N, C-alpha and C positions, 0 to 999 in steps of 0.2 A: 227337603233334605237340609239338615243342620250343617251350617258352615263351621268347621272346627278351627278354633284359634285360641291363643293365650295372650293375655295382657298382664304384665308384671307391675307390681307397685310395692314400694317399701315406704313406711312412715314410722316416725318416732314421736312419742308423746312423753313429755316430762312434766311431772307434777310434784308439788310439795304438799304434804298433808300434816296437819297439827295432830298427829297421832304417832304412836311408836311403830316401828317396823312389825312388831308382833300383832298389834291391832290391825294394821293394814293387811298383813298376811292372813289373819283370821277372817277378814272381810271377803277374801277370795276363797278361803278353804272351808268355811262353815256353810253348809247348804242353806240353813235358815237365814243367816246373815247375808249371804250372797243374793238370795231371792229378794231382799229388801232394796237392792240397787241394780241388779243385773236383769233387766227385762225390757220389753218393747215399748213401754210408755202408754199413754192414755188411749190411743187408738188401736191398741193391741190386746188380745185376750189370750192368756196362757192356756195351753192345752196339755203339754207334757213337760215335766221338770224332773230330771234324774241327775244325781251327782255322786260319783265315787272318787273322792279326792285322794289319790295315791298314784305313785308312778305305775303306769300301765292302766290306770283307771279311766273311766269314761264319763263324760258329762253330756247331757242332751237337754235342749230347751226348744220347744216348738210352740208356736202360737199363730193366731190368725189376726191379720190386720182388718180394720173396719171394712175395707173393700172386698174382703174375702180371701186375699192372698195369704197363704200359709208360709211362714219362715221357719227354718230349722237350723239350729246350731248343734253340730255334733263334734265334740272335742275328745282328744286322748292326751292324757298327761304323760309327757316324756321325761321330765326331770323336775324334782321338787326338793328344795333346800329350805326348811322352815325359816321364816322371817327374813329370807334373803332372795330367793329366786323361784320362779315357776316358769316352766317351758312346756308349751302344748301345741299340738297341731289341731286344726279344725276345718271342717267342711261346712259350707253354707248352701242351703237349698231355698229356692222360692217355688212353692208347690212341689212338683216332681223334678224341677230343673236344678241341677247342680250348677251353682254360679261361681263358686270359688273354693280354693284350698289354701290354707294359710299356716304359717309357722309364727307363733307369737311367744314373746318372752316378757316377763314382768321381773324387774330387778329392783330391790329395795335396799336403801342404806339409811341409817340413822344420821341425823345432822345435829345432834345435841338436844334439840327441843321438838323434833318432828321427824318426818320421813321424806326422803327424796325417792320418787319412783320414776323409773325409765321403762316405758313400754315400747317394744319394737315389734312391728308386724311386717312380714314379707308375704304378700298375697299373689296368687295367680288367679286372675279372673278368666273364666272359661267361655268359649264358644260365642263370642260377640257380646257378652254381658258388659255393658258400659256402666262402670261404677261411678264415674264422674266425681270422685272424692267422697261419696256418701259413707263409705266404710270408716274413713278417718273421722269424719264429722260425727258419725254415730258413736264411735268409740270415745271421742272426746266428751260427748253427752253422757255416756255411761260413767266416765270418771268424774264428771260434775255431780252426778247422782251419788257416786261413792263418797265424794268429799262431803256432800250435804249429810249423808247418813253417818259418817264418822263424826261430824259436828254434833248431830242429834244424839248419837249413842256411841261414844268412844269404845265401849266394850261390845261392839257389833258381834252378833252371833251368840 
């Protein structure tokens, strides 16, 4: 029998990018551009990628880790203001196990020569799943990849 529980976590990541708010926004909004930085990494093989970037739209990304575990990211866009804000909810699964439900926001503001981004996530980890900070570390890693991609190709997407 599964023991039912919830564990809440909130984290905030602030980054500065040498790109305009429009360029950073496009890196989140364009499916081709986002695929260049939003993925599982070297030990992960993509299986499904779908993206409908609009309020009410859905994004799904599924892939298998080297050890065989399948991770699934299923998001729904709740609010989008071009070049300024993206708010979405998402569910994460490992294999068939739902491990978390989150509310995430991306806020962008120009600072004269670049963009300041504030990412806030409120997560509920379910039924004994021990995140141990891996969600925040993984998200920071994704933003490292986003920064590198913006440096390589400012017109991402």
